[in-house]
C-alpha positions, -999 to 999 in steps of 0.1 A, spaced: -133 403 -675 -99 400 -686 -86 368 -704 -83 347 -674 -93 308 -669 -129 304 -659 -138 299 -621 -175 293 -620 -194 280 -644 -212 313 -656 -175 324 -669 -174 287 -690 -206 293 -704 -199 331 -715 -165 314 -731 -194 296 -751 -183 264 -743 -202 230 -722 -177 210 -706 -143 216 -699 -111 192 -713 -91 196 -682 -105 205 -647 -70 219 -623 -75 221 -587 -55 237 -567 -48 247 -530 -39 281 -540 -62 315 -546 -63 317 -585 -34 345 -595 -31 347 -635 7 349 -634 37 330 -638 48 330 -608 20 304 -596 18 271 -610 -18 261 -617 -13 290 -633 11 283 -657 -4 247 -664 -35 261 -676 -21 287 -699 4 259 -715 -26 238 -719 -48 262 -725 -20 272 -754 -18 238 -770 -61 242 -776 -73 224 -745 -106 243 -726 -94 246 -694 -112 254 -662 -99 257 -629 -113 256 -591 -93 276 -568 -90 265 -533 -119 244 -527 -141 240 -498 -138 203 -488 -158 207 -459 -192 205 -472 -212 193 -495 -184 189 -521 -207 219 -549 -170 233 -561 -161 196 -566 -194 193 -587 -199 221 -604 -178 220 -634 -192 180 -636 -167 162 -651 -141 169 -676 -137 158 -712 -105 143 -704 -90 148 -670 -86 160 -633 -53 177 -629 -48 186 -586 -19 204 -569 -15 216 -534 -1 247 -542 31 267 -548 35 249 -510 36 214 -498 7 224 -478 23 212 -448 49 233 -447 22 262 -457 6 251 -421 30 244 -397 63 258 -384 94 242 -375 81 238 -342 48 222 -355 25 252 -343 1 260 -366 6 290 -387 -21 319 -380 -15 333 -422 -17 320 -452 1 338 -479 -16 323 -510 -47 332 -497 -69 365 -502 -65 387 -468 -33 360 -459 -61 338 -436 -52 306 -426 -74 272 -433 -84 276 -471 -65 246 -477 -64 208 -458 -34 194 -446 -17 172 -471 -40 190 -499 -29 168 -526 -49 133 -511 -73 151 -497 -86 168 -529 -77 134 -552 -99 113 -529 -126 132 -531 -124 136 -569 -116 95 -573 -150 93 -555 -177 113 -571 -158 104 -604 -145 71 -599 -139 65 -641 -118 103 -650 -83 102 -647 -68 118 -617 -32 136 -624 -13 148 -592 12 177 -599 33 206 -583 62 205 -552 37 186 -526 33 154 -551 67 162 -568 86 159 -531 65 128 -521 66 106 -551 87 80 -536 90 68 -497 100 97 -474 98 112 -441 68 130 -431 85 154 -402 46 166 -391 35 127 -385 70 119 -375 66 91 -400 83 71 -432 49 82 -453 46 57 -491 47 75 -521 17 98 -520 5 77 -553 -4 49 -526 -31 72 -505 -44 100 -531 -54 68 -553 -39 91 -584 -35 78 -617 -6 99 -625 21 114 -607 42 144 -633 68 155 -611 93 188 -611 85 211 -636 55 198 -656 48 216 -689 64 189 -709 45 157 -694 11 176 -687 10 184 -725 18 149 -735 -5 135 -711 -36 158 -726 -22 148 -762 -26 113 -755 -58 114 -739 -74 135 -759 -60 107 -794 -82 86 -775 -57 63 -759 -62 50 -721 -46 65 -690 -28 32 -690 -11 38 -722 6 65 -711 27 53 -691 64 55 -705 58 95 -708 91 112 -693 89 128 -661 62 109 -645 52 84 -620 26 61 -618 19 22 -600 24 -9 -612 14 -46 -602 36 -62 -624 69 -59 -602 86 -86 -622 88 -69 -657 112 -45 -640 137 -66 -630 153 -78 -668 159 -39 -677 193 -25 -674 181 9 -677 161 2 -641 175 6 -607 154 -15 -580 150 5 -545 149 -11 -513 115 -16 -507 89 5 -484 84 -22 -464 127 -25 -460 132 11 -451 103 9 -423 121 -19 -406 159 -3 -417 169 30 -413 198 25 -436 175 12 -464 158 45 -465 193 65 -465 207 42 -491 175 47 -510 178 87 -513 214 87 -520 202 65 -550 173 88 -556 193 122 -555 218 111 -583 193 94 -601 172 126 -603 203 147 -617 216 130 -643 216 138 -677 209 100 -686 189 85 -659 173 51 -650 141 41 -645 136 37 -606 111 12 -592 100 9 -557 80 -21 -543 53 -14 -521 29 -40 -510 23 -60 -542 28 -37 -558 57 -11 -572 58 28 -578 77 37 -612 94 68 -619 103 74 -648 135 95 -662 128 134 -665 132 154 -700 158 169 -706 166 205 -693 146 231 -707 156 248 -738 155 286 -737 129 286 -762 112 261 -744 112 284 -718 103 317 -733 72 301 -746 59 294 -714 66 329 -695 53 346 -727 18 332 -728 -8 361 -723 -9 359 -687 -29 388 -670 -4 387 -643 -34 397 -618 -52 381 -593 -86 368 -603 -122 398 -603 -132 372 -578 -108 385 -554 -114 421 -561 -105 440 -531 -89 417 -511 -54 414 -509 -29 383 -514 1 386 -498 22 365 -521 11 381 -549 19 418 -535 53 403 -529 62 395 -568 39 412 -586 63 436 -597 94 411 -601 106 391 -624 118 350 -629 150 350 -654 160 311 -650 149 278 -634 170 250 -617 194 255 -590 231 235 -591 240 246 -555 231 207 -543 222 226 -505 218 198 -485 180 213 -468 168 226 -501 142 213 -521 146 236 -550 174 210 -574 149 185 -566 119 197 -581 133 223 -605 163 203 -615 204 210 -611 211 223 -644 200 256 -656 172 266 -684 175 306 -688 150 333 -709 162 348 -733 168 385 -725 142 395 -753 120 377 -733 127 386 -700 126 425 -712 95 421 -729 78 406 -697 92 441 -682 79 462 -705 41 440 -695 51 449 -663 56 487 -666 15 484 -674 1 471 -641 -18 494 -617 3 508 -597 35 505 -608 61 533 -599 94 518 -615 107 500 -593 114 462 -599 111 437 -564 130 415 -584 148 405 -612 159 369 -602 152 330 -599 164 307 -570 199 314 -570 197 351 -588 233 347 -602 230 314 -619 217 331 -653 229 317 -686 254 291 -668 256 258 -682 280 226 -690 298 231 -710 299 195 -722 264 176 -715 281 144 -721 306 150 -694 275 158 -674 260 117 -690 289 104 -664 283 129 -632 267 116 -601 279 149 -579 245 164 -560 262 198 -566 278 215 -593 299 240 -571 301 220 -540 334 211 -530 342 231 -557 334 247 -591 330 217 -620 354 228 -644 327 219 -674 304 246 -655 306 278 -675 303 300 -648 313 332 -662 288 365 -649 292 377 -684 261 370 -692 237 384 -662 261 412 -666 247 422 -701 213 415 -689 217 440 -659 229 466 -683 201 465 -705 174 464 -681 189 494 -662 188 509 -698 148 504 -702 129 543 -703 106 533 -669 127 516 -649 143 535 -619 156 506 -602 157 470 -602 165 453 -569 180 412 -567 155 406 -537 163 368 -547 194 350 -532 229 347 -545 255 325 -545 289 344 -536 309 316 -537 302 313 -576 325 348 -576 345 356 -543 374 339 -549 376 355 -586 384 388 -576 409 387 -602 382 382 -633 365 409 -646 329 398 -648 331 383 -611 344 421 -604 326 436 -626 290 416 -610 297 424 -577 302 460 -578 273 465 -602 248 441 -580 261 464 -553 262 499 -573 230 492 -588 204 464 -576 208 464 -533 179 487 -518 202 491 -493 203 458 -480 216 428 -492 208 393 -481 229 365 -485 228 330 -471 263 313 -452 238 295 -432 264 287 -406 298 291 -389 308 257 -384 329 242 -409 319 208 -399 281 217 -399 287 235 -433 295 205 -450 269 188 -439 247 212 -455 269 212 -490 277 253 -479 311 271 -484 331 278 -454 323 307 -434 359 317 -444 340 331 -478 319 347 -461 344 368 -441 358 378 -475 327 388 -487 318 409 -456 351 425 -460 347 428 -502 311 447 -489 328 469 -463 352 488 -493 325 495 -515 305 510 -488 336 529 -483 348 538 -521 314 548 -522 303 563 -500 275 543 -486 263 530 -459 243 497 -470 239 467 -457 247 427 -454 223 405 -442 232 373 -435 207 341 -433 209 314 -410 193 279 -395 199 262 -362 191 227 -356 206 215 -388 217 177 -386 252 177 -375 245 216 -355 254 206 -315 247 232 -290 286 244 -292 286 247 -327 255 273 -317 273 289 -296 302 293 -321 274 311 -342 269 336 -316 306 343 -310 317 346 -343 283 367 -359 288 391 -325 324 391 -334 314 407 -367 286 426 -354 259 416 -370 224 421 -352 211 386 -367 174 388 -377 174 367 -405 174 331 -390 151 302 -389 147 267 -374 154 238 -399 125 221 -407 128 184 -425 110 191 -456 100 157 -479 133 147 -505 163 164 -497 195 153 -479 192 171 -448 157 151 -440 171 117 -448 200 128 -422 173 139 -398 154 108 -402 180 81 -400 206 99 -385 227 86 -410 246 104 -438 233 85 -472 272 93 -488 294 79 -463 276 59 -436 284 79 -407 260 83 -375 246 116 -380 239 142 -343 208 153 -349 186 177 -322 149 162 -326 136 172 -297 117 203 -292 130 213 -268 172 208 -280 153 228 -310 144 259 -288 176 256 -272 199 258 -304 177 286 -317 179 306 -284 213 313 -294 206 341 -322 189 362 -296 205 364 -263 240 360 -271 243 400 -275 256 429 -253 227 444 -230 215 484 -233 238 491 -210 268 484 -240 297 498 -222 302 474 -195 304 451 -219 279 424 -201 264 394 -217 233 386 -212 225 344 -199 213 322 -219 179 310 -209 170 284 -182 182 248 -198 199 261 -228 236 250 -212 244 215 -213 245 197 -187 283 184 -176 
């Protein structure tokens, strides 16, 4: 068998182990690929000399044999819900149960519980009361403090409270998990590890934090329950501190305890990110899934992630809350080396499905002076304008694209990730930016370029922290000129969101009008889903903009959300396009006078 982390006692014995140092539980199937968080953490710990076993998608309904099979680890249990929040994974924006799960063999649903992190951690604490449980991943990261939970329509405390975990690792956890492992391995108790960066924990001694100037005391969980304005105020502080170079310690009281969130590590260097991506991943699903398809892996198996982090600060997006606002780019050498590995995979025919990241064209962009960033509280480096301290040149990514195009055996490298057109659309006179979009159009588009204007109303776009729709119109003009210049018929495919805080039915009608004038047949659309630790979710729950204190209109009922979403579909020409009649909106979608 290839070099996978062991998933069974038999596989562990074959490696000559009697006991793992660390046992990692994940809500996803085990795919040994750097796009899967559990695989990355497992490989990083392995590279430090630790024996790591992994239990993918344990059965929590039976006699719990999956939780018992390896016994007690020498150091600790690590728990993640997987690459997605389990509730986002399970339910639609209308709170309907999804029929599939892309991170499960054959896309079957039902192989992980709701609130998976809490369920797994509680089982482990019950079975092995004296063994530390460390939680991490997207679900834990975005629920590290008081948060609005859309699916229960309630304000929930830090996930540390319900999970009973000893430590929560938030964000991209490679550095923190290694420090935890090293501390426990050296014989320190779990209580002695609470100075590690980028972790959160519960403390019974709240008073000691009042005396520190480097600490920000948040409103308590109970205060947030009773006052939505205080919850909104907390969010503003959390977002600002999470994205600063020199962040303060955050302390949030709850009952007779408090949740303590240590500042994050400094942004990862290129050398550090390379070291994590250059580990010996097989890039394949574990052999236990032989003959079965894992949809999430099928989507990314021939793709390359070139950076992490996003400085866009979109109000509805969790990327900056989890990966951070600063871009950590891989070296060209590391990326080209990974492409060489992909070329060896079975079924590869010369086409890379994606050469990108959270926002593909942020590669290589970083502040000119971090000392300036240390004083900055802006949640976005490009909204409402591009920060003068940001090196936003496309020179590095142009050079990378060129080198990839020159690789023997690569017929095409597509850019499937989203791009931020506000980084170049108003800079058409700049050679690197003009070259970027033209090369993207000529060499890296599969016939359809997907971009995300998100809305047409400037009022709503301001709530989203997105550029004016006029910038999208400029992009379309440029795109159309390139089609004409090269004799192509490539399509521009826009993404839009309905029911975002601030969006009214009238705004959605405007969206239908605007997109119809531009001859778009909308297909990439979605209804807003409030996810923890985003500005949009804070506005959805509180009805307040945390930064201005102003009231915000929110479409909350399922009926109102459906009305807004209906404008994506009804406002089109009928099949009899000659008479230019328009379909009537669905019953009840017209506002009563």
